[in-house]
C-alpha positions in Angstrom: 3.3 -20.7 -23.4 1.7 -19.8 -20.1 -0.3 -16.6 -20.0 0.9 -13.6 -17.9 -2.2 -13.8 -15.7 -1.6 -17.5 -15.0 2.2 -17.0 -14.4 1.5 -14.1 -12.0 -1.1 -16.2 -10.1 1.2 -19.2 -10.0 4.2 -17.3 -8.7 1.9 -15.6 -6.1 0.8 -19.0 -4.8 4.3 -20.3 -4.8 5.5 -17.2 -2.9 2.7 -17.5 -0.4 3.5 -21.2 0.3 7.2 -20.4 0.7 6.4 -17.5 3.0 4.5 -19.8 5.3 7.5 -22.2 5.5 10.0 -19.4 6.2 8.0 -17.4 8.8 8.9 -18.4 12.3 6.5 -20.3 14.6 7.1 -20.0 18.3 5.2 -20.8 21.5 7.1 -18.4 23.9 6.9 -14.8 24.7 7.8 -13.8 21.1 4.5 -15.2 19.7 2.9 -11.7 19.5 5.8 -10.6 17.3 5.7 -13.7 15.0 1.9 -13.4 14.8 2.3 -9.8 13.6 4.9 -10.8 11.1 2.6 -13.4 9.6 -0.4 -11.0 9.7 1.3 -8.6 7.2 3.4 -11.0 5.2 0.5 -13.4 4.5 -2.0 -10.6 3.7 -2.1 -11.4 0.0 -1.3 -8.9 -2.7 -0.2 -9.3 -6.3 3.4 -10.4 -5.3 4.6 -8.5 -8.4 8.2 -8.2 -7.2 8.5 -11.9 -6.6 7.1 -12.4 -10.0 9.9 -10.3 -11.5 12.5 -12.3 -9.6 11.2 -15.6 -10.9 10.6 -14.3 -14.4 14.1 -12.8 -14.7 15.6 -16.0 -13.3 13.9 -18.1 -16.0 15.8 -16.0 -18.6 19.0 -17.7 -17.4 17.5 -21.1 -16.6 18.0 -20.7 -12.9 16.4 -23.4 -10.8 13.0 -22.4 -9.5 13.9 -23.3 -5.9 16.8 -20.8 -5.8 14.7 -18.0 -7.5 11.8 -18.6 -5.1 14.1 -18.1 -2.0 15.1 -14.7 -3.4 11.5 -13.9 -4.3 10.5 -14.5 -0.7 13.4 -12.3 0.5 12.2 -9.5 -1.7 8.6 -9.9 -0.5 9.7 -9.7 3.1 11.5 -6.5 2.4 8.5 -5.1 0.6 6.2 -6.1 3.4 8.5 -4.5 6.0 8.5 -1.3 4.0 4.7 -1.2 3.9 4.4 -1.8 7.6 6.7 1.1 8.3 5.2 3.4 5.7 1.8 3.0 7.3 3.0 4.1 10.7 1.5 7.3 12.2 4.9 8.9 12.1 5.2 8.1 8.3 2.2 8.1 6.0 -0.3 7.3 8.8 -2.5 4.8 6.9 -5.0 2.7 8.8 -5.7 0.2 6.0 -3.5 -2.0 3.8 -4.7 -4.7 1.4 -8.3 -4.4 2.6 -7.7 -4.9 6.3 -6.4 -2.8 9.2 -2.7 -1.8 9.0 -0.4 -3.7 11.3 0.0 -0.9 13.9 -3.9 -0.7 14.1 -4.4 -4.5 14.3 -1.6 -4.9 17.0 0.1 -1.7 18.2 2.7 0.7 16.9 5.7 -0.8 18.8 4.9 -4.3 17.6 4.5 -3.0 14.0 8.0 -1.5 14.2 9.6 -4.6 15.6 7.7 -6.9 13.1 9.0 -4.8 10.2 12.5 -5.0 11.6 12.3 -8.8 12.0 11.0 -9.3 8.5 13.8 -7.2 7.0 16.5 -9.2 8.9 14.8 -12.5 7.9 15.2 -11.6 4.2 19.0 -11.3 4.6 19.0 -14.5 6.6 17.4 -16.3 3.6 19.8 -14.8 1.1 22.9 -15.8 3.2 21.9 -19.5 3.3 23.7 -21.9 1.1 20.3 -23.2 -0.1 19.8 -19.9 -2.0 22.9 -20.5 -4.1 26.0 -22.8 -3.8 28.4 -20.0 -4.7 29.1 -17.7 -1.8 30.1 -14.9 -4.2 26.6 -15.0 -5.7 25.0 -14.9 -2.2 27.2 -12.0 -1.2 26.2 -10.1 -4.4 22.6 -10.7 -3.7 22.9 -9.4 -0.2 25.0 -6.4 -1.3 22.6 -5.5 -4.1 19.5 -5.8 -2.0 21.1 -3.7 0.8 21.8 -1.0 -1.7 18.3 -1.1 -3.1 16.6 -0.8 0.3 19.0 1.5 2.2 19.6 5.2 2.3 20.6 5.2 -1.4 17.4 3.4 -2.3 14.0 2.7 -0.8 14.6 4.2 2.7 16.2 7.3 1.2 13.2 7.7 -1.1 10.8 7.5 1.8 12.8 10.2 3.6 12.6 12.4 0.5 8.9 11.7 0.2 8.3 12.8 3.8 10.3 16.0 3.4 8.6 16.9 0.1 5.1 17.3 1.6 3.7 20.7 0.7 6.9 21.4 -1.4 6.8 22.5 -5.1 9.0 19.8 -6.7 9.9 19.8 -10.4 9.5 16.7 -12.6 13.2 15.8 -12.2 13.0 15.9 -8.4 9.9 13.8 -8.3 11.4 11.3 -10.7 14.5 11.0 -8.5 12.3 10.5 -5.4 10.2 7.8 -7.1 13.3 6.1 -8.5 14.7 5.7 -5.0 11.4 4.8 -3.3 9.8 2.5 -5.8 12.2 1.6 -8.6 15.1 0.5 -6.4 13.4 -2.7 -5.2 11.8 -3.4 -8.6 15.3 -3.0 -10.1 16.8 -5.5 -7.7 13.9 -7.9 -8.4 14.7 -7.8 -12.2 18.4 -8.0 -11.7 18.3 -10.9 -9.2 17.7 -13.5 -11.9 20.8 -12.3 -13.7 22.9 -12.4 -10.4 21.6 -16.0 -9.8 22.4 -17.0 -13.3 25.9 -15.3 -13.3 24.9 -13.4 -16.4 27.2 -11.1 -18.3 27.1 -7.4 -17.9 25.1 -6.5 -21.1 22.2 -8.7 -19.9 22.3 -7.2 -16.4 22.3 -3.7 -17.8 19.4 -4.5 -20.1 17.3 -5.7 -17.1 18.3 -2.6 -15.0 17.2 -0.3 -17.8 13.9 -2.3 -18.2 13.3 -2.0 -14.4 14.0 1.7 -14.3 11.4 2.5 -16.8 9.0 -0.1 -15.5 9.3 1.2 -11.9 8.6 4.8 -12.8 5.5 3.7 -14.8 4.4 1.6 -11.9 4.5 4.5 -9.5 2.7 6.8 -12.0 -0.2 4.3 -12.2 -0.1 4.1 -8.4 -0.5 7.8 -8.2 -3.3 7.8 -10.8 -5.1 5.1 -8.9 -4.9 7.3 -5.8 -6.8 10.0 -7.7 -9.1 7.9 -9.8 -9.4 4.5 -8.1 -11.7 3.2 -5.5 -10.9 2.2 -1.9 -12.7 -1.1 -2.3 -10.5 -2.1 -5.3 -7.3 -0.8 -3.8 -7.8 -2.1 -0.3 -6.5 1.2 1.1 -7.7 4.8 1.3 -7.6 7.0 -1.8 -6.8 10.7 -2.3 -3.9 10.4 0.2 -1.4 12.3 -1.8 -3.7 15.4 -2.2 -4.5 15.4 1.5 -0.9 15.2 2.5 0.2 17.8 -0.1 2.5 15.3 -1.9 4.0 16.3 -5.2 3.6 13.5 -7.8 3.9 13.4 -11.6 0.1 13.3 -11.7 -0.2 16.4 -9.6 2.2 18.4 -11.8 1.4 16.9 -15.2 -2.3 16.1 -14.8 -3.9 12.7 -15.2 -3.8 12.6 -19.0 -0.2 13.6 -19.5 0.9 11.4 -16.6 -0.9 8.4 -18.1 0.7 9.2 -21.5 4.1 9.3 -19.8 3.6 5.9 -18.2 2.6 4.4 -21.5 5.8 5.9 -23.1 7.9 4.5 -20.3 6.4 1.0 -20.8 7.0 1.1 -24.5 10.6 2.1 -23.9 11.0 -0.5 -21.1 10.0 -3.4 -23.5 12.7 -2.3 -26.0 15.4 -3.0 -23.3 14.3 -6.7 -23.4 15.3 -7.1 -27.1 18.5 -9.0 -26.2 16.4 -11.8 -24.8 14.1 -12.2 -27.8 11.0 -14.2 -27.1 12.3 -15.6 -23.8 11.3 -12.3 -22.3 7.7 -12.2 -23.5 6.3 -12.8 -20.1 8.2 -9.7 -18.8 6.9 -7.7 -21.7 3.4 -8.8 -20.7 4.2 -7.6 -17.2 5.0 -4.2 -18.5 1.6 -4.0 -20.2 0.0 -5.2 -17.0 1.5 -2.3 -15.1 -0.3 0.4 -17.1 -3.6 -1.5 -17.3 -4.0 -2.5 -13.7 -6.9 -1.1 -11.6 -5.4 -1.9 -8.1 
């Protein structure tokens, strides 16, 4: 069986190659926009969300070609969210993945439009018959991703994150914020394979539960890395949360308790994969990766 590290690297490479094919190439006046889209979308990264799409699809023996198209759509949404999060009016970050953020490398207006274009491109890919022959499956993918990244998901979470600066949030409030901002897209990534494979509800619910715990653990480790990590390893500034007065589980629980909570969440997450037996070992390994990563 392929190791987790090799699987992650292989899916990252496949996603990168597919992104190059899907990103537009023009010679006209739009070239600045398309260059900006490529600048951010092809900037590397772990491609963890595409990995989850492809790994979950393999549980249901979905053809890799179909899963890869959905993986690319997810990565485009993720990239758009990072572009917009970095804007001066949002988190005001000048570096992302070890190089200048898009609004710094180009300009703020171009960054906004590039993010918009990447978001729309994702839904264009999902709507294409090449993603799945069944229009109901394509519609469900579009509807589920829309919910995950809209006001009831990722965008709503970013709004709560902005409003919570210098506020004293309780653990329940922080958990809800992080569920929306981080877990929503991770949840779709895990469920996408079940949608593609027309899986029955118990299997979908198992993947949703896995993703919920995994996503919260992922965010806790992100917040820990902001406190304990290095800018060179992360490719972005550290200590941002403290400077902006953001409430996180690390800030209210302390690093040790927060790390213990992440470990507990990961242990619980893996139990949700029991219905898949050994077929889900690669996803169990992904959960372990989440709490051991250093970037």
